[in-house]
C-alpha positions in Angstrom: 191.2 -41.6 202.6 192.1 -38.5 200.7 194.2 -38.2 197.6 197.8 -39.5 198.1 201.0 -38.5 196.4 202.9 -41.6 197.3 203.0 -44.7 195.2 199.9 -46.9 194.6 199.8 -50.5 193.9 197.0 -51.8 191.5 196.9 -55.7 191.5 194.7 -57.4 189.0 193.9 -60.9 190.2 193.8 -64.0 188.0 195.4 -67.3 187.3 198.6 -67.7 185.1 198.4 -69.8 181.9 196.5 -69.9 178.6 193.9 -72.2 180.1 192.6 -69.6 182.5 193.0 -66.6 180.2 189.3 -66.1 179.4 187.8 -67.2 182.6 185.6 -65.2 185.0 188.3 -65.4 187.7 190.8 -63.7 185.4 188.8 -60.4 184.9 191.3 -58.7 187.3 194.2 -59.6 184.8 192.1 -58.2 181.9 191.7 -54.8 183.8 195.3 -54.7 184.6 196.1 -55.2 180.8 193.8 -52.3 179.8 195.4 -50.1 182.5 198.9 -51.0 181.0 197.8 -50.3 177.5 196.4 -46.8 178.5 199.7 -45.9 180.1 201.7 -47.3 177.1 203.7 -49.7 179.3 204.7 -53.3 179.2 204.8 -55.8 182.0 208.1 -57.3 183.0 208.8 -59.9 185.7 209.6 -58.4 189.1 211.8 -61.3 190.4 211.6 -60.1 194.1 207.9 -60.4 194.3 207.0 -63.1 191.7 204.6 -60.7 189.8 204.5 -59.2 186.4 204.9 -55.5 187.0 204.6 -52.2 185.1 205.6 -49.0 186.7 204.0 -45.9 185.4 203.0 -42.3 186.3 199.3 -41.2 186.4 198.9 -37.4 187.0 202.5 -37.3 188.2 202.1 -40.1 190.8 203.9 -43.4 190.8 201.6 -46.2 189.9 202.5 -50.0 190.0 200.2 -52.2 188.1 200.9 -55.9 189.0 199.6 -59.3 187.9 200.8 -62.1 190.4 202.4 -65.0 188.6 201.2 -67.4 191.2 197.8 -69.2 191.2 195.0 -67.0 192.6 195.0 -68.8 196.0 198.7 -67.7 196.5 198.3 -64.1 195.4 199.1 -62.7 198.9 202.8 -63.3 198.9 203.6 -61.3 195.6 201.1 -58.5 196.7 202.8 -58.0 200.2 206.4 -58.4 198.5 205.5 -55.5 196.2 203.9 -53.4 198.9 207.0 -53.8 201.1 209.5 -53.3 198.2 208.0 -50.1 197.0 206.8 -48.8 200.4 203.1 -48.7 199.5 200.8 -48.2 202.5 197.9 -50.8 202.7 195.3 -48.1 202.0 197.0 -47.4 198.6 196.8 -51.1 197.5 194.0 -51.6 195.1 193.0 -55.2 194.4 190.9 -55.8 191.2 188.9 -58.9 191.4 185.9 -61.0 190.2 182.9 -60.9 192.6 180.2 -63.6 192.8 178.0 -61.4 195.0 177.5 -58.7 192.4 175.3 -59.0 189.3 177.3 -59.5 186.0 179.0 -56.3 184.9 178.4 -54.4 188.1 181.5 -52.5 189.3 181.9 -51.4 193.0 184.8 -49.9 195.0 185.3 -50.5 198.6 187.8 -50.6 201.4 188.2 -53.5 203.7 185.5 -56.0 204.4 185.2 -59.7 204.2 186.6 -62.0 201.4 183.2 -63.6 200.5 185.0 -67.1 199.9 187.5 -65.5 197.5 190.7 -67.3 197.9 192.8 -64.7 196.3 191.4 -62.1 198.7 191.9 -64.5 201.6 195.6 -65.0 200.7 196.2 -61.2 200.3 194.4 -60.4 203.7 196.8 -63.0 205.5 199.9 -61.7 203.8 199.1 -58.0 204.4 197.8 -59.0 208.0 194.8 -56.7 207.3 191.7 -56.5 205.2 191.9 -52.7 204.9 193.2 -52.6 201.3 191.1 -51.1 198.6 189.0 -53.3 196.2 187.6 -52.8 192.8 185.0 -55.5 192.5 183.7 -56.7 189.2 180.4 -58.6 189.3 180.4 -61.9 187.6 177.0 -63.0 189.0 176.1 -66.3 190.8 176.6 -69.6 189.1 173.4 -71.0 187.5 171.5 -73.7 189.2 173.5 -75.8 191.5 176.8 -75.3 189.8 179.7 -75.2 192.3 181.1 -71.6 192.5 184.7 -72.9 192.4 183.9 -74.4 189.0 181.9 -71.3 187.8 184.7 -68.9 188.3 187.2 -71.1 186.3 184.8 -71.3 183.3 185.0 -69.0 180.4 182.3 -66.3 180.1 179.1 -67.4 178.4 178.7 -66.3 174.8 176.3 -63.4 175.5 178.6 -62.2 178.3 181.6 -62.4 176.1 180.4 -59.5 174.0 180.1 -57.2 177.0 183.4 -58.2 178.8 185.5 -55.6 176.9 183.2 -52.8 177.9 183.0 -53.9 181.5 186.7 -54.2 181.7 187.1 -50.7 180.3 184.6 -49.4 182.9 186.5 -51.1 185.7 189.8 -49.6 184.5 187.9 -46.2 184.5 186.9 -46.8 188.1 190.5 -47.7 189.2 191.8 -44.6 187.5 189.1 -42.5 189.3 189.9 -44.0 192.5 193.6 -43.2 192.0 192.8 -39.6 191.1 190.2 -38.6 193.6 190.3 -41.2 196.5 187.7 -43.6 197.6 184.7 -41.6 198.7 184.5 -39.3 195.8 185.0 -42.1 193.4 182.3 -44.2 195.1 179.9 -41.2 194.9 180.6 -40.9 191.2 180.2 -44.6 190.5 177.5 -46.1 192.8 
């Protein structure tokens, strides 16, 4: 994928509501908030998609930053609706999400691949009818002991992690901006 001049859609995944705000599953929302802050914009409800949406420009390119207002496992419908409404090709959809299979704080970019049991990704793959969208994966590590991953992702970050979260979220926002500016391969080479 080379640099594109058309619109790009950046989707931060999370669950709506204050009870989920600081949970591991909501790290995508935190990155979307940082990106919104950087472009100096505010989210507004986009009624046709069911997402909070911010439209901005980055290096002259139209960027859509979205946070679905549905629960994580229903993220696909708002993402597909936004991509369709704004004519964003699948390879310009970037989904920012938590990743159990990466150590805490690790940030990786990729295109396509499996969903690794992530219900938000599964929903998006179904709604877009492809897995070939871009992903910014933010490592949250595996649950300790025998804790169920489904419970783990809905728990707040542990105290030692909490101090690091703001830095990780900024680094993830940097990775997304780099991906938007230089494309996947160049961004991966700089990051990984």
